[in-house]
C-alpha positions as CSV (number, residue, x, y, z in Angstrom):
1,M,0.1,0.2,-0.2
2,K,1.4,3.5,-0.9
3,Y,2.2,6.4,1.6
4,T,0.2,9.7,0.9
5,P,1.3,12.2,2.7
6,F,-1.2,14.6,4.5
7,M,-2.0,17.8,2.2
8,Y,-2.0,21.4,3.4
9,R,-3.9,24.4,0.9
10,I,-2.0,27.9,1.5
11,V,-3.3,31.1,0.4
12,G,-0.4,33.3,-0.6
13,A,0.1,37.2,-0.9
14,D,-1.5,37.4,-4.1
15,Q,-4.7,35.8,-2.4
16,K,-4.6,32.4,-4.7
17,E,-4.4,29.1,-3.2
18,Y,-2.1,26.9,-3.8
19,G,-1.9,23.1,-3.2
20,P,-2.3,20.4,-2.4
21,V,1.2,20.4,-0.6
22,T,3.2,18.5,1.6
23,A,3.9,20.0,5.3
24,E,7.8,19.1,4.0
25,Q,7.0,21.9,1.2
26,I,5.5,24.5,3.8
27,H,8.2,24.1,6.2
28,D,10.8,24.9,2.7
29,W,8.5,27.9,2.1
30,I,8.8,28.9,5.8
31,T,12.7,28.7,5.5
32,Q,12.8,30.7,2.3
33,G,11.0,33.3,3.6
34,R,8.2,32.3,1.2
35,A,5.7,31.7,3.9
36,N,5.4,33.7,7.4
37,A,3.4,32.8,11.1
38,Q,0.3,35.0,9.1
39,T,0.1,32.8,5.9
40,V,-3.0,31.6,6.0
41,A,-3.6,27.6,5.4
42,K,-6.0,24.4,5.9
43,F,-5.2,21.2,6.8
44,E,-7.0,18.5,4.4
45,E,-10.2,19.7,4.5
46,G,-10.7,21.8,7.4
47,A,-10.7,25.3,8.5
48,W,-8.1,28.2,7.2
49,K,-6.0,29.9,9.7
50,P,-2.7,31.3,10.6
51,L,0.1,29.0,9.9
52,A,1.4,29.9,13.3
53,T,-1.4,27.8,14.8
54,F,-0.7,24.5,13.5
55,P,1.4,22.8,16.2
56,E,3.7,20.8,13.1
57,F,4.9,24.3,12.0
58,A,4.7,26.6,15.4
59,G,8.2,26.2,16.3
60,L,9.4,27.5,12.9
61,F,8.3,30.9,13.8
62,P,10.3,33.6,16.6
63,T,7.8,32.8,19.8
64,T,6.7,36.3,21.3
65,S,9.5,36.8,23.6
66,N,11.6,37.6,20.4
67,V,9.1,39.4,18.5
68,P,9.4,43.2,19.0
69,S,6.5,44.7,21.8
70,G,4.8,47.1,18.9
71,A,4.4,43.7,17.0
72,P,0.7,42.0,16.8
73,P,0.3,38.3,17.9
74,P,-0.7,35.7,15.4
75,I,-4.3,35.5,14.8
76,A,-5.4,32.2,16.0
77,Q,-9.0,32.6,14.4
78,S,-10.4,30.1,11.9
79,Y,-12.1,31.1,8.4
80,S,-14.6,29.6,6.8
81,T,-12.9,31.1,3.3
82,P,-9.6,32.9,2.7
83,P,-9.2,35.9,4.2
84,L,-7.9,38.9,2.4
85,S,-4.4,39.8,3.5
86,T,-1.4,41.8,2.4
87,T,0.8,39.7,4.6
88,P,3.6,38.1,2.2
89,G,4.0,34.6,1.4
90,F,3.5,32.1,-1.4
91,G,1.0,32.4,-3.6
92,A,-0.4,29.7,-6.1
93,A,-2.3,29.5,-9.7
94,R,-5.7,31.3,-9.6
95,P,-8.8,29.0,-9.8
96,N,-9.9,28.1,-13.9
97,I,-13.2,29.4,-13.7
98,P,-14.9,30.3,-16.9
99,N,-16.7,33.8,-17.1
100,Y,-18.6,32.9,-20.1
101,L,-18.6,36.7,-21.2
102,V,-18.0,36.4,-25.0
103,W,-20.6,34.1,-24.9
104,S,-22.7,36.5,-22.4
105,I,-22.1,39.3,-25.2
106,L,-22.8,37.2,-28.3
107,T,-26.2,35.7,-27.0
108,T,-27.1,39.2,-26.1
109,L,-26.0,40.6,-29.5
110,C,-27.6,37.6,-31.4
111,C,-30.1,36.3,-29.9
112,C,-32.5,38.2,-26.7
113,L,-31.0,40.9,-25.5
114,P,-33.4,41.0,-21.7
115,T,-31.3,37.8,-20.7
116,G,-28.2,38.3,-22.6
117,I,-27.9,41.7,-20.4
118,V,-28.5,39.5,-17.4
119,A,-26.1,36.9,-18.5
120,I,-23.5,39.5,-18.9
121,I,-24.1,41.2,-15.3
122,Y,-22.7,37.4,-13.9
123,S,-20.2,37.3,-16.1
124,A,-18.8,40.2,-15.0
125,Q,-18.9,39.5,-11.4
126,V,-16.7,36.0,-12.0
127,N,-13.6,38.0,-12.4
128,N,-14.5,40.4,-9.6
129,K,-14.9,37.9,-6.5
130,L,-12.2,35.4,-7.8
131,D,-9.6,38.9,-7.6
132,K,-11.3,39.1,-3.7
133,G,-10.4,35.3,-3.3
134,D,-14.4,34.3,-3.0
135,I,-14.3,31.2,-5.2
136,A,-17.8,30.0,-4.1
137,G,-18.8,33.1,-5.2
138,A,-17.0,32.8,-8.1
139,E,-18.6,29.5,-9.0
140,R,-22.0,30.0,-8.6
141,A,-21.7,33.8,-11.0
142,S,-20.2,31.3,-13.1
143,M,-22.9,29.0,-13.2
144,L,-25.4,31.6,-13.2
145,A,-23.7,33.2,-16.3
146,R,-23.9,29.9,-18.1
147,N,-27.3,29.2,-17.4
148,W,-28.6,32.8,-18.5
149,C,-26.4,32.5,-21.6
150,I,-28.3,29.0,-22.0
151,A,-31.4,30.7,-21.8
152,S,-30.9,33.8,-24.1
153,A,-30.1,31.2,-26.8
154,V,-32.7,29.2,-26.1
155,A,-35.3,32.4,-26.2
156,G,-33.9,33.6,-29.7
157,L,-34.0,30.3,-31.1
158,V,-38.0,30.3,-30.1
159,C,-38.5,33.2,-31.5
160,N,-36.8,32.8,-34.7
161,L,-38.2,29.5,-35.3
162,S,-41.4,30.9,-34.5
163,S,-41.4,33.4,-37.2
164,V,-40.6,31.1,-40.2
165,P,-44.0,29.6,-40.4
166,Y,-45.3,33.5,-40.5
167,F,-42.9,34.5,-43.5
168,I,-44.0,31.1,-44.9
169,T,-47.3,31.9,-45.0
170,H,-47.0,35.6,-45.9
171,S,-44.4,35.2,-48.0
172,N,-46.3,36.8,-51.2
173,S,-47.6,39.6,-49.3
174,I,-44.0,40.4,-47.9
175,L,-42.1,40.1,-51.5
176,S,-44.3,42.1,-53.6
177,N,-43.6,45.1,-51.5
178,F,-40.3,44.8,-53.0
179,P,-39.9,46.7,-56.7
180,H,-38.8,43.8,-59.3
């Protein structure tokens, strides 16, 4: 049976989530200065919290007696989502969540204006939420943008197909209005 090390996820100063990584990799990042006591991480599916609160990493950071008197103590708080922080640390690739902006614009112009506008609004929210670290919100906005694009395409298709019988039955009167 193959041994699988416990895995962590870490949020860099760029507010991007990195991982999964091993404890040894995080240890290396701490010694290299790429992560510090306030760098936010989570173990497996646990809560987000500063690295200093993990017992396996606590010894790698200076104790409060070595910290200057004006420095704030490490935060011992858990987060349900990664918090925004300017703390330097190591970052990772941003999740690839599609925003469907091109499809939203095309369905607005070619299919159905009202539902297309709603799709554009949700599409614009995806990158904004990713920039703020709201992965769940970005995924929700992406899903809604996709659904509104589909609704817009279906509405446009229904409207265009429903007009075909009218043009077939009235083609003589329509064409008679054009000069020959």
